[in-house]
C-alpha positions as a printed Julia matrix, in Angstrom:
90×3 Matrix{Float64}:
  17.8    -2.29  -15.34
  18.87   -0.59  -12.11
  19.02   -3.95  -10.31
  21.44   -5.17  -12.97
  23.77   -2.23  -12.3
  23.52   -2.68   -8.53
  24.19   -6.41   -8.93
  27.28   -5.76  -11.05
  28.74   -3.69   -8.22
  28.2    -6.54   -5.73
  25.62   -4.74   -3.58
  23.18   -7.64   -3.86
  25.65  -10.38   -3.02
  24.93  -10.24    0.71
  21.4    -8.81    0.86
  18.01  -10.26    0.11
  16.75   -8.76   -3.15
  14.5    -9.19   -6.14
  14.45   -8.23   -9.81
  12.41   -9.07  -12.89
  13.83  -12.6   -12.79
  16.81  -14.41  -11.31
  17.99  -15.57  -14.72
  18.09  -11.92  -15.82
  20.6   -11.04  -13.11
  22.59  -14.22  -13.69
  22.85  -13.59  -17.42
  23.24   -9.82  -17.61
  24.97   -8.72  -14.42
  28.65   -9.56  -14.73
  30.1   -10.8   -11.41
  26.65  -11.26   -9.8
  26.91  -13.88   -7.07
  23.87  -13.17   -4.92
  21.51  -15.83   -6.25
  21.19  -17.42   -2.78
  19.66  -14.15   -1.55
  17.23  -13.73   -4.46
  13.53  -13.61   -3.51
  10.75  -14.07   -6.05
   8.73  -11.15   -4.67
   7.51   -7.8    -5.98
   9.68   -5.74   -3.62
  12.33   -6.59   -1.02
  14.18   -4.5     1.55
  17.32   -5.73    3.3
  20.36   -3.91    4.68
  18.79   -0.59    3.6
  18.76   -1.76   -0.02
  15.34   -1.68   -1.67
  14.77   -3.66   -4.84
  11.64   -4.25   -6.87
  10.7    -5.8   -10.16
   9.24   -3.93  -13.09
   5.62   -4.57  -12.15
   5.85   -3.16   -8.63
   5.22    0.59   -8.99
   3.21    0.67   -5.74
   5.21   -1.86   -3.74
   8.49   -0.03   -4.35
   7.48    3.31   -2.78
   5.78    1.42    0.05
   9.17   -0.07    0.92
  10.73    3.39    0.72
   8.07    4.82    3.05
   8.67    1.99    5.53
  12.44    2.37    5.44
  12.33    6.13    5.91
   9.55    5.79    8.5
   7.77    8.48    6.53
   4.4     7.5     8.03
   3.3     4.99   10.63
   2.49    1.44    9.52
  -1.27    2.04    9.47
  -0.98    5.12    7.25
   1.39    3.31    4.87
  -1.03    0.41    4.58
  -3.94    2.79    3.92
  -1.9     4.51    1.2
  -0.98    1.13   -0.31
  -4.59   -0.1    -0.34
  -5.74    3.11   -2.01
  -3.19    3.1    -4.81
  -3.01   -0.68   -5.29
  -6.69   -1.59   -4.95
  -8.63    1.68   -4.95
  -9.77    1.11   -1.37
  -9.65    3.78    1.35
 -10.37    2.88    4.97
 -10.78    5.19    7.92
């Protein structure tokens, strides 16, 4: 739903992005013209815009952590593996 609002404002027209489905944005986001930048992925970051589809509750914060450089890459990957797959590595 958020992606639809962001798309309506034109923020996705010039950035790689994702959503639940391309047809969703094309049908429900008036003035959306970013279909050439759509990626069929769980989460995408481009131009400091982070988008994710509805089944990416772990991928979305991972992209936030990366963008904010909250932790180093190794720590982010360890966090991701723990919450996505239940695996912790030292």
